C-alpha positions in Angstrom: 63.1 90.4 67.6 61.6 91.6 70.9 62.5 95.2 69.9 60.2 94.7 66.9 57.1 94.1 69.0 54.8 97.0 68.5 52.4 98.3 71.0 48.7 98.3 69.8 46.1 100.7 71.2 43.6 98.7 73.3 40.8 100.0 71.2 42.2 98.2 68.2 42.7 94.8 69.8 40.3 92.1 68.7 39.0 91.1 72.2 37.2 88.0 71.0 40.2 86.4 69.3 43.2 84.5 70.6 46.5 83.5 68.9 48.9 80.7 69.6 52.3 81.0 67.8 54.8 78.3 68.4 55.7 74.7 68.0 52.6 72.4 67.9 53.5 69.8 70.5 51.4 68.1 73.2 53.4 69.7 76.0 52.1 73.2 75.1 48.6 72.2 76.0 46.7 73.7 73.1 44.4 70.7 73.3 43.0 72.1 76.6 42.3 75.4 74.9 40.4 73.6 72.1 38.4 71.6 74.7 37.3 74.9 76.3 36.1 76.5 73.1 32.5 75.0 73.3 32.1 76.8 76.6 33.8 79.9 75.4 31.5 80.3 72.3 28.4 80.1 74.6 29.5 83.5 76.0 31.5 84.8 73.1 29.8 83.5 69.9 32.2 85.3 67.5 35.3 83.9 69.2 38.2 82.9 66.9 41.5 81.0 67.6 44.4 81.3 65.2 47.1 78.6 65.5 50.4 79.5 63.9 53.0 76.8 63.7 53.8 73.2 62.9 54.7 70.2 64.9 54.1 66.5 65.5 50.8 67.2 67.4 49.1 69.2 64.6 47.1 66.3 63.2 45.8 65.4 66.7 44.7 69.0 67.2 42.9 68.9 63.9 41.2 65.7 65.0 40.1 67.2 68.3 38.8 70.3 66.5 36.7 68.1 64.2 35.5 65.9 67.0 34.3 69.0 68.9 32.8 70.5 65.7 34.5 73.8 66.3 36.2 74.1 62.9 34.6 77.5 62.3 36.3 78.9 65.4 39.8 77.5 64.8 42.1 78.6 61.9 45.2 76.5 61.4 47.9 78.5 59.5 50.9 76.3 59.6 54.5 77.6 59.6 55.1 81.3 58.9 58.6 82.4 58.0 58.3 86.2 58.3 57.7 87.9 61.6 55.8 90.7 59.9 53.3 88.2 58.4 52.7 86.8 61.9 51.9 90.3 63.1 49.4 90.7 60.3 47.8 87.3 61.1 47.5 88.2 64.7 44.9 90.7 63.7 43.0 87.9 62.0 42.9 89.8 58.8 43.0 86.7 56.7 40.5 84.4 58.4 37.4 86.5 59.3 
C-alpha cells in the first residue's frame, strides 16, 4: 500500500485542513486535537478536521466535539474500505 501513496504538489495541498485516518481509540489522542480546535480557528477560521475510522472512542469524540461547539470544523466519516476513497477524502472534496 505504501507504493500507492502519491506525491501531491505543495500548491495543491489544503493547508488549512487536517486528516486523521485510523482506529478511533483513546490512546491515539485525537481528543487533544479536538480540544485545540477552538484556539486553531481563532487563527485559521476556515480550518477543517476529517476523521476517518471507527472504534470504541468514537462516541466520546463526538461528545467532545458537541461540548466544544466545533461541529462545523470536524467531519466524522466512519470506516472506509477503499484506499482510493480515503485519498479522495483527504482532499476534503466531500465535506466543504
